[in-house]
C-alpha positions in Angstrom: -16.2 10.3 -19.7 -15.5 6.6 -19.8 -14.1 6.6 -16.3 -17.2 8.4 -14.9 -19.5 6.0 -16.6 -17.5 3.0 -15.2 -17.5 4.6 -11.7 -21.2 5.2 -11.7 -21.9 1.7 -13.1 -20.2 0.2 -10.1 -22.4 2.3 -7.8 -19.5 4.5 -6.8 -19.4 8.3 -6.9 -16.4 10.4 -7.8 -15.1 12.8 -5.1 -13.2 15.9 -5.7 -9.8 16.0 -4.0 -8.3 19.5 -3.9 -5.0 19.6 -5.9 -3.1 21.4 -3.2 0.1 19.4 -2.9 -1.5 17.1 -0.2 -3.8 15.4 -2.7 -2.2 11.9 -2.5 -2.5 11.9 1.3 -6.0 13.4 1.2 -7.2 10.7 -1.3 -5.8 8.0 0.9 -7.4 9.5 4.0 -10.7 9.7 2.2 -10.6 6.1 1.2 -9.6 5.0 4.7 -12.6 6.8 6.1 -14.9 5.3 3.5 -13.6 1.8 4.4 -14.1 2.6 8.1 -10.4 2.0 8.7 -10.1 5.3 10.5 -12.8 7.5 12.1 -13.9 10.4 9.8 -12.3 13.0 12.0 -8.9 11.3 11.6 -9.2 11.2 7.8 -7.0 14.2 7.2 -4.0 14.5 5.0 -1.7 15.6 7.8 -2.4 12.4 9.8 -2.0 10.2 6.8 1.3 11.9 5.9 2.5 11.4 9.4 1.6 7.7 9.4 3.4 7.2 6.1 6.4 9.0 7.3 6.6 7.0 10.5 6.2 3.8 8.6 9.0 4.8 6.1 11.3 5.7 9.0 10.7 2.4 10.7 11.4 0.5 7.5 14.2 2.7 6.1 16.0 -0.1 4.2 12.9 -0.9 2.2 12.9 2.6 0.8 16.6 3.4 0.4 16.8 1.9 -3.1 14.3 4.5 -4.3 16.1 7.5 -3.0 18.8 9.5 -4.9 22.3 9.2 -3.5 24.5 12.2 -2.7 26.4 11.6 -5.9 23.2 11.8 -8.0 20.2 9.7 -9.1 21.9 6.3 -8.7 18.9 4.9 -7.0 20.7 3.5 -3.9 20.2 6.4 -1.6 22.8 7.6 0.8 23.1 4.5 3.0 25.7 6.1 5.1 23.4 8.8 6.3 20.2 6.7 6.5 21.2 4.8 9.6 20.1 1.4 10.8 
């Protein structure tokens, strides 16, 4: 209730995002549309997920430390299979 009160006091309205496994990307897409960063028709989880994936692939070394390695959850990824 506190969160709703705070949200409304800031002249914002809560929006329901379907908890369907795509909710993170749906929420980001929703915010991008609200901020006019993307046209409303482009504010879809599939396009947001694709953009995130392309960014991560283009910046692999930034994300390798957060991936599990083949040997387990060491936190350094499998650098040998990640590539340049």
